[in-house]
C-alpha positions as CSV (number, residue, x, y, z in Angstrom):
1,M,-56.3,19.5,5.4
2,Q,-55.8,19.2,9.1
3,T,-59.0,19.5,11.1
4,T,-58.0,17.9,14.4
5,K,-55.5,19.1,17.1
6,W,-53.1,16.3,18.0
7,S,-50.1,17.3,20.1
8,E,-50.0,21.0,21.2
9,A,-50.6,21.4,24.9
10,V,-52.3,24.8,24.7
11,V,-55.4,25.7,22.7
12,S,-55.0,29.1,21.1
13,V,-58.2,31.2,20.8
14,L,-59.3,34.4,19.0
15,V,-62.3,36.1,20.4
16,C,-64.6,38.3,18.3
17,D,-67.5,40.4,19.8
18,E,-68.4,44.0,19.2
19,S,-69.0,44.4,23.0
20,A,-65.8,44.9,25.0
21,V,-67.7,43.7,28.1
22,A,-68.8,40.5,26.3
23,R,-65.3,39.9,25.1
24,R,-63.9,40.3,28.6
25,R,-66.5,38.0,30.0
26,L,-65.6,35.3,27.5
27,M,-61.9,35.7,27.9
28,V,-62.1,35.4,31.7
29,A,-64.2,32.2,31.3
30,L,-61.7,30.8,28.8
31,E,-58.6,31.6,30.8
32,T,-59.8,29.7,33.9
33,S,-58.3,26.8,32.0
34,P,-54.5,26.6,31.9
35,E,-54.9,24.7,28.6
36,I,-56.3,27.7,26.8
37,E,-54.6,30.9,25.7
38,V,-56.5,33.9,24.2
39,V,-54.0,35.1,21.5
40,A,-56.1,37.8,20.0
41,E,-59.4,39.7,20.2
42,A,-61.3,41.7,17.7
43,D,-64.5,43.8,17.5
44,D,-65.4,43.3,13.9
45,A,-65.1,40.7,11.1
46,E,-62.4,42.6,9.1
47,A,-60.1,42.6,12.1
48,V,-60.6,38.9,12.6
49,L,-59.6,38.1,9.0
50,A,-56.5,40.4,9.3
51,L,-55.5,38.5,12.5
52,M,-56.2,35.0,11.3
53,Q,-53.0,34.4,9.4
54,E,-50.9,36.3,11.9
55,S,-52.1,34.4,15.0
56,V,-53.4,31.2,13.4
57,P,-55.7,30.3,16.3
58,D,-57.0,26.8,16.9
59,V,-60.4,28.1,17.8
60,V,-62.3,31.3,17.0
61,W,-65.3,32.5,19.1
62,I,-67.8,34.7,17.2
63,D,-70.8,36.5,18.5
64,L,-73.8,35.6,16.2
65,H,-75.1,39.2,16.1
66,L,-71.9,40.6,14.7
67,T,-72.7,43.4,12.2
68,G,-70.9,44.3,9.0
69,L,-69.7,41.1,7.3
70,G,-71.8,39.2,9.8
71,A,-71.1,36.0,11.8
72,V,-72.2,33.6,9.0
73,R,-70.1,35.1,6.3
74,L,-67.2,35.5,8.6
75,T,-67.4,31.8,9.6
76,A,-67.3,30.8,5.9
77,S,-64.4,33.2,5.3
78,I,-62.4,31.7,8.2
79,R,-62.9,28.3,6.7
80,E,-61.3,29.5,3.5
81,V,-58.4,31.4,5.1
82,V,-57.4,28.9,7.8
83,P,-59.3,25.7,7.2
84,A,-58.0,24.0,10.4
85,A,-59.5,26.7,12.6
86,R,-62.6,25.6,14.5
87,V,-65.4,28.2,14.9
88,I,-67.7,28.4,17.9
89,I,-70.7,30.7,17.8
90,A,-72.1,32.5,20.9
91,A,-75.8,32.8,20.4
92,G,-79.2,33.2,22.1
93,S,-81.6,30.3,22.3
94,E,-84.0,32.3,20.1
95,D,-81.6,32.6,17.2
96,N,-82.6,29.4,15.5
97,D,-82.4,30.4,11.8
98,A,-79.1,32.3,12.2
99,R,-77.6,29.5,14.2
100,R,-78.4,27.0,11.5
101,R,-76.9,29.2,8.8
102,A,-73.7,29.6,10.9
103,V,-73.4,25.8,11.3
104,R,-73.9,25.4,7.5
105,A,-71.1,27.9,7.0
106,G,-68.8,25.8,9.0
107,A,-69.2,26.4,12.7
108,V,-68.7,23.3,14.8
109,A,-70.3,24.5,18.0
110,V,-73.0,26.8,19.3
111,V,-73.1,27.9,22.9
112,E,-75.9,29.9,24.5
113,R,-74.6,33.2,25.9
114,E,-76.0,32.4,29.4
115,R,-73.8,29.3,29.5
116,I,-70.5,31.0,28.6
117,D,-69.3,31.4,32.1
118,T,-69.6,27.7,32.9
119,A,-69.2,26.1,29.5
120,A,-66.8,28.1,27.4
121,A,-63.6,26.5,28.5
122,E,-64.8,22.9,28.3
123,V,-66.5,23.4,24.9
124,T,-63.3,25.1,23.6
125,R,-61.1,22.2,24.6
126,R,-63.5,19.6,23.2
127,V,-63.8,21.5,19.9
128,A,-60.0,21.9,19.6
129,W,-59.6,18.2,19.9
130,G,-62.0,17.5,17.0
131,R,-65.4,17.3,18.7
132,C,-68.6,18.8,17.3
133,E,-70.7,20.5,20.0
134,L,-74.2,21.0,18.5
135,G,-77.4,20.5,20.3
136,P,-80.4,18.5,19.0
137,A,-82.2,21.6,17.7
138,D,-79.2,22.7,15.7
139,L,-78.8,19.2,14.1
140,E,-82.5,18.9,13.5
141,G,-82.5,22.2,11.7
142,L,-79.6,21.1,9.5
143,L,-81.4,17.9,8.6
144,A,-84.6,19.7,7.9
145,T,-82.9,22.1,5.5
146,Y,-80.4,19.8,4.0
147,D,-81.9,19.5,0.6
148,G,-81.9,23.2,0.2
149,F,-78.3,24.1,1.0
150,G,-76.3,22.0,-1.5
151,R,-72.7,22.8,-0.8
152,Q,-69.9,23.1,-3.3
153,A,-68.7,19.6,-2.3
154,G,-71.9,18.2,-3.6
155,S,-71.0,18.5,-7.2
156,V,-69.7,16.5,-10.1
157,Q,-67.5,14.1,-8.0
158,Q,-70.6,12.9,-6.1
159,Q,-72.7,12.6,-9.2
160,V,-70.1,10.4,-10.8
161,V,-69.0,8.4,-7.7
162,P,-71.6,8.7,-4.9
163,P,-69.9,8.7,-1.5
164,T,-70.4,5.7,0.7
165,L,-69.6,4.6,4.2
166,D,-68.7,1.1,5.4
167,A,-70.8,-0.6,8.1
168,V,-68.4,0.3,11.0
169,A,-68.2,4.0,10.0
170,R,-72.0,4.2,9.6
171,Q,-72.4,2.7,13.1
172,V,-70.0,5.3,14.6
173,I,-71.6,8.3,12.8
174,E,-75.1,7.1,13.7
175,Q,-74.2,7.0,17.4
176,L,-72.6,10.4,17.3
177,L,-75.8,11.7,15.7
178,A,-77.7,10.2,18.7
179,G,-75.6,12.3,21.0
180,V,-73.4,9.4,22.3
181,A,-70.0,10.7,23.6
182,Q,-67.0,9.5,21.6
183,T,-65.7,7.6,24.7
184,E,-69.0,5.7,24.9
185,V,-68.9,5.0,21.1
186,A,-65.5,3.4,21.5
187,S,-66.7,1.3,24.3
188,A,-69.9,0.2,22.5
189,T,-68.0,-0.7,19.3
190,G,-65.0,-2.3,21.0
191,L,-62.7,0.2,19.2
192,S,-60.1,2.5,20.7
193,E,-60.9,6.2,21.0
194,A,-58.1,6.9,18.5
195,T,-59.7,4.4,16.0
196,V,-63.1,6.1,16.4
197,E,-61.5,9.5,15.8
198,N,-59.8,8.2,12.7
199,L,-63.0,6.6,11.4
200,V,-64.8,9.9,11.8
201,G,-62.1,11.8,10.0
202,D,-62.1,9.2,7.2
203,A,-65.9,9.5,7.0
204,V,-65.7,13.3,6.7
205,A,-63.2,12.9,3.8
206,A,-65.1,10.1,2.1
207,L,-68.3,12.1,2.1
208,H,-66.5,15.2,0.7
209,R,-67.6,17.3,3.7
210,H,-65.7,19.9,5.7
211,S,-66.7,19.1,9.2
212,R,-68.2,16.3,11.4
213,A,-71.5,18.1,11.6
214,E,-71.7,18.3,7.8
215,A,-70.8,14.6,7.4
216,V,-73.5,13.5,9.9
217,T,-76.1,15.8,8.1
218,Y,-75.2,14.5,4.7
219,A,-75.1,10.8,5.8
220,V,-78.7,11.1,7.1
221,G,-80.0,13.2,4.2
222,A,-78.5,10.7,1.7
223,Q,-80.0,7.8,3.6
224,L,-76.6,6.2,4.1
225,F,-77.9,4.6,7.3
226,D,-80.4,2.5,5.4
227,D,-79.9,-1.2,5.1
228,G,-77.5,-2.1,2.3
229,A,-76.0,1.4,2.0
230,G,-72.3,1.9,1.8
C-alpha cells in the first residue's frame, strides 16, 4: 500500500465542505501554490466517495462539521476506498473530541479554520509528501485514549508476534513525537532524509498501523520506547 508521494510534481486535492464560501476560501488558499491543483469539490460525503475513484486525489480536505455521513466516518471510508489518499481536517480549536476521532479514523492533519488562508498550501504539500501535521493536543488526546480505541490491526497477529522496533527506528519515531522536523531528525541521527523517511515507513508497517500518527501513538502506548524494547 503506497502512503507516500514520490515523483509527481503536482499535488491533486479534493475539497469537501457544505459551505460554498468556505470551499472557495480553501481553494483560493490552495491554488496560491503552483504545486497544488484542486481536481474536485463536493458539498457532502456521498459526493466525495463518488468522486474518489474518478479523481484519485493525493489529498482530501474535509470540514469537521460535515453532516450526513459525517467527517469521521467519511475519513474512514476514504481510507478504505483509496488507501493512499491523505486526509486533512479543517476544524475549530474547540472541537477536541471530534478532532481526536477524526485522527483515529485516519486523518493525518488537523488545521484550524482561522489558519486556512496562511497554512493550507504548506500543510497540503507536507502531507502529500508523507508528513503528519498534528499538534500536541491532538497527539496527547490520542495517547490518552489509546487503550480504548483498539483498531482492527491490533488483532491476532499482534497477539502471536508482538510488533517491535529496532533502536534506530525507535529514536526516529521518538523525535517525531517530540515535534522535531524530519530534516532535523536526519541531522541529529546522521542519516539522510530519504533514510529517515524509509525508517518511518518501515515502522508504520512493522507496527501494523495505517499512518505515521497511529504508529507513534501505538509505540508510546505499548511502551516501545522503554529500555530493552524492540
